[in-house]
NUPAMAR-700250 format. One record per residue: residue number from 1; residue in three letters; x, y, z of N, C-alpha, C in turn. Coordinates in steps of 0.1 Angstrom, whole numbers, plus 5000, padded with zeros to 4 digits. Atoms other than C-alpha are relative to their C-alpha. Layout:
<pts>
+------+---------+------+------+------+------+------+------+------+------+------+
: pagu : tordren :   nu :   nv :   nw :  cau :  cav :  caw :   cu :   cv :   cw :
+------+---------+------+------+------+------+------+------+------+------+------+
:  NUM :     ala :    X :    Y :    Z :    X :    Y :    Z :    X :    Y :    Z :
...
+------+---------+------+------+------+------+------+------+------+------+------+
</pts>
This chain:
<pts>
+------+---------+------+------+------+------+------+------+------+------+------+
: pagu : tordren :   nu :   nv :   nw :  cau :  cav :  caw :   cu :   cv :   cw :
+------+---------+------+------+------+------+------+------+------+------+------+
:    1 :     met : 4997 : 4986 : 5002 : 9221 : 0144 : 3729 : 4999 : 5002 : 4984 :
:    2 :     thr : 5002 : 4998 : 5015 : 9212 : 0159 : 3695 : 5013 : 5006 : 4995 :
:    3 :     glu : 4989 : 4994 : 5007 : 9238 : 0170 : 3670 : 5002 : 5015 : 5003 :
:    4 :     ala : 5000 : 4986 : 4997 : 9228 : 0206 : 3676 : 5005 : 5003 : 5014 :
:    5 :     asn : 4995 : 4998 : 4987 : 9234 : 0203 : 3713 : 5015 : 4997 : 5002 :
:    6 :     thr : 4986 : 5004 : 5000 : 9268 : 0186 : 3708 : 5008 : 5012 : 4994 :
:    7 :     leu : 4993 : 4989 : 5006 : 9278 : 0214 : 3684 : 5001 : 5012 : 5010 :
:    8 :     ala : 5000 : 4988 : 4990 : 9268 : 0241 : 3710 : 5009 : 4997 : 5011 :
:    9 :     leu : 4991 : 5004 : 4989 : 9287 : 0222 : 3737 : 5015 : 5002 : 4996 :
:   10 :     ile : 4987 : 4999 : 5005 : 9319 : 0221 : 3716 : 5003 : 5015 : 4998 :
:   11 :     glu : 4998 : 4985 : 5002 : 9315 : 0258 : 3706 : 5002 : 5007 : 5014 :
:   12 :     arg : 4998 : 4994 : 4986 : 9312 : 0267 : 3744 : 5014 : 4996 : 5005 :
:   13 :     tyr : 4987 : 5004 : 4995 : 9343 : 0247 : 3752 : 5011 : 5008 : 4993 :
:   14 :     ile : 4990 : 4993 : 5008 : 9364 : 0263 : 3724 : 4999 : 5015 : 5003 :
:   15 :     ala : 5002 : 4986 : 4996 : 9350 : 0298 : 3733 : 5007 : 5002 : 5014 :
:   16 :     ala : 4994 : 4999 : 4987 : 9361 : 0292 : 3769 : 5015 : 4999 : 4999 :
:   17 :     phe : 4985 : 5001 : 5003 : 9396 : 0281 : 3757 : 5005 : 5013 : 4995 :
:   18 :     asn : 4995 : 4988 : 5006 : 9400 : 0312 : 3736 : 4999 : 5012 : 5010 :
:   19 :     ala : 5002 : 4989 : 4990 : 9388 : 0334 : 3766 : 5010 : 4998 : 5012 :
:   20 :     gly : 4991 : 5004 : 4989 : 9414 : 0317 : 3789 : 4992 : 4997 : 5012 :
:   21 :     asp : 5010 : 5003 : 4989 : 9384 : 0306 : 3810 : 5001 : 4985 : 5003 :
:   22 :     ser : 4999 : 5014 : 4997 : 9395 : 0273 : 3825 : 4988 : 4994 : 5007 :
:   23 :     glu : 5013 : 5005 : 4993 : 9364 : 0270 : 3847 : 4989 : 4998 : 4990 :
:   24 :     gly : 5009 : 5002 : 5011 : 9343 : 0275 : 3816 : 5002 : 4987 : 4992 :
:   25 :     met : 4997 : 5013 : 5007 : 9361 : 0246 : 3799 : 4996 : 4989 : 5009 :
:   26 :     leu : 5003 : 5010 : 4991 : 9357 : 0225 : 3830 : 4985 : 4997 : 5002 :
:   27 :     ala : 5014 : 5002 : 4999 : 9320 : 0231 : 3831 : 4994 : 4992 : 4989 :
:   28 :     cys : 5005 : 5008 : 5011 : 9317 : 0213 : 3798 : 5004 : 4986 : 5001 :
:   29 :     leu : 4994 : 5013 : 4998 : 9334 : 0182 : 3811 : 4993 : 4991 : 5010 :
:   30 :     thr : 5004 : 5009 : 4989 : 9323 : 0151 : 3830 : 5010 : 4999 : 5011 :
:   31 :     glu : 4990 : 5001 : 4989 : 9339 : 0145 : 3864 : 5011 : 4991 : 4997 :
:   32 :     asp : 4990 : 5010 : 5003 : 9358 : 0115 : 3850 : 5005 : 5001 : 4986 :
:   33 :     val : 4996 : 4998 : 5014 : 9368 : 0131 : 3817 : 5014 : 4993 : 4998 :
:   34 :     ala : 4987 : 5006 : 5004 : 9396 : 0112 : 3799 : 5007 : 5011 : 4991 :
:   35 :     his : 4993 : 4989 : 5008 : 9422 : 0137 : 3786 : 5013 : 4993 : 4994 :
:   36 :     asp : 4989 : 5005 : 5007 : 9446 : 0123 : 3760 : 5009 : 5012 : 4995 :
:   37 :     ile : 4991 : 4989 : 5002 : 9476 : 0147 : 3759 : 5008 : 4997 : 4987 :
:   38 :     asn : 4992 : 5002 : 5012 : 9493 : 0151 : 3725 : 5013 : 4994 : 5003 :
:   39 :     gln : 4987 : 5008 : 4999 : 9522 : 0126 : 3723 : 5003 : 4998 : 5015 :
:   40 :     gly : 4998 : 5002 : 4986 : 9517 : 0120 : 3760 : 4990 : 4989 : 5005 :
:   41 :     gly : 5008 : 5010 : 4994 : 9496 : 0099 : 3783 : 4986 : 5004 : 5001 :
:   42 :     arg : 5014 : 4997 : 4997 : 9460 : 0098 : 3794 : 4999 : 5003 : 5015 :
:   43 :     glu : 5003 : 4996 : 4986 : 9448 : 0116 : 3825 : 4985 : 4999 : 5002 :
:   44 :     ile : 5015 : 5001 : 4998 : 9414 : 0110 : 3841 : 4996 : 5010 : 5011 :
:   45 :     gly : 5006 : 4992 : 4989 : 9393 : 0135 : 3860 : 5002 : 5015 : 4998 :
:   46 :     lys : 5000 : 4986 : 5001 : 9386 : 0172 : 3862 : 5012 : 5007 : 5007 :
:   47 :     asp : 4989 : 4994 : 4993 : 9413 : 0179 : 3888 : 5013 : 4999 : 4992 :
:   48 :     lys : 4988 : 5001 : 5009 : 9440 : 0166 : 3865 : 4999 : 5010 : 4988 :
:   49 :     phe : 5002 : 4991 : 5012 : 9425 : 0186 : 3836 : 5002 : 5015 : 5005 :
:   50 :     arg : 4998 : 4986 : 4995 : 9425 : 0218 : 3858 : 5015 : 5002 : 5002 :
:   51 :     trp : 4986 : 4999 : 4998 : 9461 : 0212 : 3867 : 5007 : 5002 : 4987 :
:   52 :     phe : 4995 : 4999 : 5014 : 9470 : 0207 : 3830 : 4998 : 5014 : 4994 :
:   53 :     asn : 5004 : 4987 : 5005 : 9452 : 0239 : 3821 : 5009 : 5011 : 5006 :
:   54 :     gly : 4991 : 4991 : 4993 : 9472 : 0258 : 3847 : 5014 : 5000 : 4995 :
:   55 :     met : 4986 : 5001 : 5006 : 9505 : 0245 : 3834 : 5000 : 5006 : 4986 :
:   56 :     met : 5000 : 4994 : 5013 : 9495 : 0254 : 3799 : 5000 : 5015 : 5000 :
:   57 :     lys : 5001 : 4986 : 5000 : 9486 : 0289 : 3808 : 5013 : 5007 : 5005 :
:   58 :     arg : 4987 : 4995 : 4996 : 9520 : 0293 : 3825 : 5010 : 5001 : 4989 :
:   59 :     his : 4990 : 5002 : 5011 : 9539 : 0282 : 3794 : 4996 : 5006 : 4987 :
:   60 :     tyr : 5005 : 4996 : 5013 : 9517 : 0293 : 3765 : 4988 : 5009 : 5001 :
:   61 :     arg : 5012 : 4992 : 5002 : 9492 : 0319 : 3754 : 4995 : 4996 : 4986 :
:   62 :     glu : 5005 : 5005 : 5012 : 9470 : 0304 : 3726 : 4986 : 5005 : 4996 :
:   63 :     glu : 5014 : 4998 : 5005 : 9440 : 0312 : 3704 : 4998 : 4991 : 4989 :
:   64 :     leu : 5004 : 5009 : 5010 : 9422 : 0288 : 3682 : 4992 : 5008 : 4989 :
:   65 :     thr : 5008 : 4993 : 5011 : 9410 : 0302 : 3648 : 4997 : 4990 : 4989 :
:   66 :     asp : 5004 : 5009 : 5011 : 9396 : 0288 : 3616 : 4994 : 4987 : 5005 :
:   67 :     val : 5006 : 5011 : 4993 : 9376 : 0264 : 3638 : 4989 : 4993 : 4991 :
:   68 :     val : 5010 : 5007 : 5006 : 9356 : 0237 : 3620 : 4996 : 4988 : 5009 :
:   69 :     ile : 5004 : 5011 : 4991 : 9335 : 0214 : 3642 : 4991 : 4990 : 4992 :
:   70 :     met : 5007 : 5011 : 5006 : 9322 : 0181 : 3630 : 4993 : 4991 : 5010 :
:   71 :     val : 5008 : 5007 : 4990 : 9295 : 0162 : 3649 : 4995 : 4987 : 4993 :
:   72 :     ala : 5005 : 5013 : 5005 : 9287 : 0125 : 3644 : 4985 : 4999 : 5001 :
:   73 :     gln : 5015 : 5002 : 4999 : 9251 : 0114 : 3638 : 4997 : 4995 : 5014 :
:   74 :     gly : 5004 : 5004 : 4987 : 9234 : 0111 : 3671 : 5007 : 5009 : 5011 :
:   75 :     gly : 4993 : 4991 : 4990 : 9258 : 0136 : 3688 : 5009 : 4995 : 5010 :
:   76 :     gly : 4991 : 5006 : 4989 : 9279 : 0112 : 3708 : 5015 : 5002 : 4998 :
:   77 :     arg : 4985 : 4997 : 5003 : 9312 : 0121 : 3691 : 5001 : 5013 : 4992 :
:   78 :     ala : 4998 : 4988 : 5007 : 9326 : 0153 : 3677 : 5016 : 5001 : 4998 :
:   79 :     ala : 4986 : 4996 : 5002 : 9359 : 0167 : 3663 : 5000 : 5014 : 4996 :
:   80 :     ala : 4997 : 4987 : 5004 : 9373 : 0201 : 3659 : 5013 : 5001 : 4994 :
:   81 :     glu : 4987 : 4997 : 5006 : 9400 : 0212 : 3635 : 5001 : 5015 : 5000 :
:   82 :     phe : 4998 : 4985 : 4999 : 9416 : 0246 : 3638 : 5015 : 5003 : 4998 :
:   83 :     thr : 4987 : 4995 : 5000 : 9447 : 0267 : 3636 : 5003 : 5006 : 5014 :
:   84 :     val : 4995 : 4995 : 4987 : 9466 : 0274 : 3669 : 5009 : 5012 : 4997 :
:   85 :     his : 4991 : 4989 : 5001 : 9481 : 0309 : 3671 : 5005 : 5002 : 5015 :
:   86 :     gly : 4995 : 5000 : 4987 : 9504 : 0310 : 3701 : 5013 : 5008 : 5002 :
:   87 :     thr : 4987 : 4994 : 4995 : 9532 : 0326 : 3721 : 5005 : 4991 : 5011 :
:   88 :     tyr : 4993 : 5008 : 4990 : 9557 : 0305 : 3741 : 5005 : 5009 : 5011 :
:   89 :     leu : 4997 : 4990 : 4990 : 9559 : 0323 : 3774 : 5011 : 4996 : 5010 :
:   90 :     glu : 4991 : 5005 : 4990 : 9579 : 0302 : 3798 : 5005 : 4986 : 4996 :
:   91 :     thr : 4995 : 5013 : 5005 : 9602 : 0272 : 3791 : 4994 : 4989 : 5007 :
:   92 :     ala : 5006 : 5012 : 4994 : 9585 : 0239 : 3796 : 5011 : 4989 : 5000 :
:   93 :     glu : 4990 : 5011 : 4998 : 9606 : 0209 : 3808 : 5001 : 4992 : 4988 :
:   94 :     gly : 4997 : 5009 : 5011 : 9623 : 0190 : 3780 : 4997 : 5007 : 4986 :
:   95 :     leu : 5003 : 4993 : 5013 : 9614 : 0217 : 3753 : 5010 : 5011 : 4999 :
:   96 :     pro : 4991 : 4989 : 5002 : 9634 : 0245 : 3738 : 4997 : 5012 : 5009 :
:   97 :     glu : 5002 : 4989 : 4992 : 9639 : 0277 : 3757 : 4990 : 5010 : 4995 :
:   98 :     ala : 5011 : 4991 : 5004 : 9610 : 0301 : 3757 : 5006 : 5014 : 5000 :
:   99 :     lys : 4996 : 4986 : 5002 : 9617 : 0337 : 3745 : 4989 : 5008 : 4994 :
:  100 :     gly : 5011 : 4993 : 5006 : 9583 : 0348 : 3736 : 4997 : 4997 : 4985 :
:  101 :     gln : 5001 : 5004 : 5014 : 9584 : 0330 : 3703 : 4985 : 4998 : 4996 :
:  102 :     lys : 5014 : 5001 : 5006 : 9552 : 0331 : 3681 : 5000 : 4987 : 4992 :
:  103 :     tyr : 5002 : 5012 : 5008 : 9539 : 0299 : 3664 : 4986 : 4999 : 4995 :
:  104 :     val : 5013 : 5002 : 5007 : 9511 : 0289 : 3641 : 5000 : 4986 : 4995 :
:  105 :     leu : 5000 : 5014 : 5004 : 9501 : 0253 : 3636 : 4986 : 4994 : 4999 :
:  106 :     pro : 5013 : 5007 : 5000 : 9472 : 0231 : 3626 : 4999 : 4990 : 5011 :
:  107 :     ala : 5002 : 5010 : 4989 : 9457 : 0209 : 3653 : 4985 : 4996 : 4999 :
:  108 :     gly : 5014 : 5005 : 4999 : 9426 : 0190 : 3662 : 4997 : 4994 : 5013 :
:  109 :     ile : 5005 : 5007 : 4988 : 9406 : 0176 : 3691 : 4989 : 4991 : 4997 :
:  110 :     phe : 5011 : 5009 : 5001 : 9384 : 0146 : 3692 : 4993 : 4999 : 5014 :
:  111 :     phe : 5008 : 5000 : 4988 : 9356 : 0144 : 3717 : 4990 : 4989 : 5001 :
:  112 :     asp : 5012 : 5009 : 4998 : 9332 : 0118 : 3732 : 4991 : 5008 : 5009 :
:  113 :     ile : 5010 : 4993 : 4992 : 9300 : 0131 : 3747 : 4991 : 4990 : 5007 :
:  114 :     asp : 5008 : 5008 : 4992 : 9281 : 0115 : 3775 : 4991 : 5009 : 5009 :
:  115 :     asn : 5010 : 4993 : 4992 : 9249 : 0128 : 3792 : 5002 : 5015 : 5000 :
:  116 :     gly : 4999 : 4986 : 5002 : 9254 : 0162 : 3777 : 5013 : 5007 : 5003 :
:  117 :     leu : 4987 : 4994 : 4997 : 9290 : 0167 : 3787 : 5011 : 4993 : 4992 :
:  118 :     ile : 4989 : 5006 : 5006 : 9324 : 0160 : 3772 : 5007 : 4990 : 5009 :
:  119 :     ser : 4994 : 5011 : 4992 : 9338 : 0127 : 3785 : 5014 : 4996 : 4995 :
:  120 :     arg : 4987 : 5003 : 5005 : 9369 : 0125 : 3763 : 5005 : 5012 : 4992 :
:  121 :     val : 4993 : 4989 : 5007 : 9393 : 0152 : 3750 : 5013 : 4994 : 4995 :
:  122 :     thr : 4988 : 5005 : 5006 : 9420 : 0139 : 3726 : 5006 : 5010 : 4991 :
:  123 :     thr : 4994 : 4989 : 5008 : 9443 : 0165 : 3712 : 5012 : 4995 : 4992 :
:  124 :     tyr : 4989 : 5003 : 5009 : 9466 : 0162 : 3682 : 5006 : 5012 : 4993 :
:  125 :     tyr : 4993 : 4990 : 5008 : 9492 : 0185 : 3667 : 5014 : 4995 : 4997 :
:  126 :     asn : 4987 : 5005 : 5004 : 9526 : 0181 : 3651 : 5011 : 5007 : 5009 :
:  127 :     leu : 4990 : 4994 : 4991 : 9551 : 0186 : 3679 : 5013 : 5004 : 4993 :
:  128 :     glu : 4987 : 4997 : 5008 : 9581 : 0185 : 3655 : 4999 : 5014 : 4993 :
:  129 :     asp : 5002 : 4988 : 5007 : 9566 : 0214 : 3636 : 5000 : 5012 : 5011 :
:  130 :     trp : 5000 : 4990 : 4989 : 9560 : 0234 : 3669 : 5015 : 5002 : 5004 :
:  131 :     ile : 4986 : 4998 : 4996 : 9596 : 0227 : 3680 : 5008 : 5007 : 4990 :
:  132 :     ala : 4992 : 4993 : 5011 : 9610 : 0238 : 3646 : 4996 : 5015 : 5001 :
:  133 :     gln : 5004 : 4986 : 5000 : 9590 : 0271 : 3649 : 5006 : 5007 : 5011 :
:  134 :     val : 4994 : 4992 : 4988 : 9601 : 0280 : 3684 : 5015 : 4999 : 5001 :
:  135 :     ser : 4985 : 5001 : 5000 : 9637 : 0270 : 3677 : 5007 : 5009 : 4991 :
:  136 :     lys : 4994 : 4991 : 5009 : 9642 : 0295 : 3650 : 5006 : 5012 : 5007 :
:  137 :     asp : 4994 : 4988 : 4993 : 9665 : 0324 : 3659 : 4994 : 5013 : 4994 :
+------+---------+------+------+------+------+------+------+------+------+------+
</pts>
């Protein structure tokens, strides 16, 4: 896969995220995608990714801005750095109570690309920063 094709793939994935289009995101993934959840475990497969997206939509409304995409030579790996602008909609287990709090935080995703699709999604953000922002009165 060329660097340009990888760039276009990651742009489609992020555009689908911002549109709330879970199926559009899933169309960018391999069937056996590895999803590394921030400060959590690894889940394998589109079905688990679909479930995760559903859970996220229930608890959060987010948009990614200031997106910078970096693609490795050969197009087999990529990374995206961005700012998350979100609203905490419904209390998630083990986290502070949701009251519609707004938050803004830097984050990033690392990607592996295989046969023209994303085979790994690894997300990183500062959970302590997020907790501090949604815990303010």
